[in-house]
N, C-alpha and C positions, 0 to 999 in steps of 0.2 A: 705751095700756096697759089700759085698761078693756075694750077689745075682746078682748084676749088672755084676761083673766080671765073674760069671759062664755063665750069658746070653751071653756076648760079646765074651767070649772064645769059644763059640760053633761055631763061624765062624772065619776063619783065619784072616779076615780084622781087627778084634778087639781083637786078642789074645794078652795077655800081660804076656807071660811066666808063664802059669798057672800050670806048674809042676816043682817040685824041690824035693831034698832029704828032707824028713820030719823028720829026726832024730833030736830030740831037744837038745838043749844045756842046761846044768845045771849051774846056776849062783847063788852065794851067795852075789854078789856085790850089794849094795844098788842102787835103781833106782827110778825115778818118771816118770809118764806118759807124753808122748809128741805126736806130730802128724807130719807127713810128709807134706810139703807145696808145693812140686813141683813134678809133674808126670814125670817119666823117670827112667833112669838107676841110681837110687839114692843110692843103697846099694853096698858096696864094701867089699871085703875081703883082709886081709893083707897077702901076700905071704911070703915065706921064705926069699926073698930078701929085705923085709921091705917095699916094695911098694904096693900101693893100686890098685886093679884090680876090675872093675865093675863085680857084681855077680848076681844082681837081680833087676827087675823092682819094683818100688812102685808107688802108686797113691797119689795125694794130699788127705789129710784127713785120710790116713792110720794111725793106731795106732802103736806107738813104745814105748819102755822103754828106757829112757835116763839114761845111767849108771853113778854112781856117785863115786868120790873118797872118801877116808875116812874122809875127812874134808867137805864132802857134795858139793864140787865143781864138775862141770861137767868134766867127763872123756873125754878129747880131746887131740889131738896132731897134730903137723905138720908132714906130710909124702908126699912122691912122689906119684902122681897119674899116672898110666901108661895107655895109651889108645891103642887100636888095631892099630892105625895108626903108633905107635911108639913114639908119642909125650908124653913127661914127663913134669910134673909141680908140684911144691911144693905148697901144699894147706893144709888148716886146716881141720881135720876130728873129728867127734863126735862119741863116742862109743854108740851103741844102740843094743837093742834086737828087732827083728821083727819076729813074729810068733815063739817065743821061740828059735830063732837062733841068734848068735852073728854076727853083721855086724859093719861096720863103714860107716858113711854118712857125706857128706860135711856139714859144719855148715850153709850154705845158704839153705839147703833143709829140715831143720827140725826146729821146734819150740824149745824154751827153755823148761825146765822141768816144770811139774805141769800144763800142758795144757790138759784138759779132755774132754771139750765139743766140739761138731762138728755140724755145720749146712751146708746148701746148699743154694745158691742164686737161688731163684725161678723166678727171672726176672733180667734183667740188673740193677745193684744196685749202687747207688751213695755212695761214700766214704766221711766220715767226720773225721776231726782230733780230735774232742772232741764230747762229747754226747749232741750236740745241733745243731739246724738248721742253726746257723750263722757260722759254721765251715766247710761248704762244700768245698771240693777240686775238682780238675779237674779230678780225678781218678774215673773210673767206672769199677766195677767188673762184669765180663760176666756171664749171666745166666749159671747155671750148675757148677759154681765154688764151691768147697767144702772149708768151712771156719772154721778152728779150733779156739777155744777160751778158755780163762780160765773158770774154773767150776763156773757157776752162775745160779741161778734158774730164775732170772728175769732180764730184761734189765734196763738200766738207763734212765729214762724219754723216754722210747720207743726205745732206742738205745742199741746195743750190741757191745761189744769189740771183735774183731776178729784178727787173725794173717793172714797177706798175705805175699806171696813171693815178695821180692824186690831186690834179688841179694846180700843181706847183711846178716851176721850172724844172725840166729834166726828169720828172717823176720821183718815185720813192724807191730805194733799194730795200728789198726785204728777203727773207729766206723761206724756201718752201722745201718739202721732202721730195727727194729724187723719184721715189716710187709713184708720185702723183703727176709726173711729167712724162710726155712722149717727145722724143727728139727727131723723129723721122718725118719726111713729108706726108707719108701716108697717114700717120697718126694725126697730123694737123688737118688733113683733108677730112678724115672721119670725124674728128671731134668738132670741127667748125661747121660741117654740114648739119650734123645733128643738133648743134647748138642754135641753128638758124631756123629750124622747123618746129612749129607747134600748132596748137589747135586752130589758130587764126590763119595759118598758111593754107591756101586753097589745096584740096585733097589731091588734085591731079598734079600740081607742082610738087607736093611732097613725094609722090610716087616717082615722078620723073627724075628728080634730083637724086633720091636714094637709089633708084635702079642704075642710073649712070654712074654713081659713085662705086657701086658693087662691080659693074662691068668693066670699069676702068682700072680698079685697084686689086681686086680679089686675088688674082694669081700671082701677084708681085709681093704679097704680104709676108713678113715673117711671122712666126707663131704668136707672139705677143700682139702684133697688130691684127692678126686674123681673129684672135679671141676677143679683142676689143670691138671689132666690127660685128662679130656674131652677137655679142652682148647688147650692142646698140640696136641692132635690127630686131632682136628678140624683145627688147624693151619697147621699141616703137610699135612692134606688132601687137604686143599685149595692151599698149595704151591706145591702139587705134590710130596712131600717127601715120601709118601706112595701111593701104587697103588690105583685106583678107586675101584678095587674089594675088597681090604682089608678094605678100608674105609667104604664101604657099608656093609661089613660083621660085622665090629665092631659096626656100628651103629645099625644093625638089632639085634646082639646078646646081646649088653650090654647097649647101650646108646641112649634110645629113646628120650632123651632131645636134641640130636644134631639137 
């Protein structure tokens, strides 16, 4: 996931606040792993006035440590969020560590503790309320969405439990089919890059990001990842999301099967 951020931060259109003070915080407080489930200005710092101010952007799937109290309950509290517009609102915040620094985040932006796994939707994905085909819901997860879940080596009858953002504390646990998920870093980079480019993205930026992605990952991909990358590039070429020159260049250099 960090490779993706480095790639998109190379151009201003995709820059997600890629620089900050790297001085680490030292904490003895107990914690358990969690994941961010909403991309945006999720991370806050508490100022001397006791109010929370947005401090840093995070992306869905980013790892955090959810800090715990002495009784192993989640360290959280109600505080006033202050926006640049001057608007203030009392909300619930959860104490976390992100890249070894202390922050607070709203409880709707983070999973509960002990969430370790992370996948990415490699196609638009149907949501199920239970691990069986008869529990299909109307919800569809968009391709490229990063999906945290409890640590588990295998799915349940081909279904995997994941946590999605729903505007409520700690998200919503749902089930998706394992065939719709990619679990490797390369899958995530490919899916997320192509989910971020569209007709509104400047053409030169589209070409730069896609070419960088291919150059950085192509020779390290397993077969399933390579097929997925080939399919996404073919789709982008046919839709005109990358230039004809780049499409021909990639076909010639890497992808004889196109």
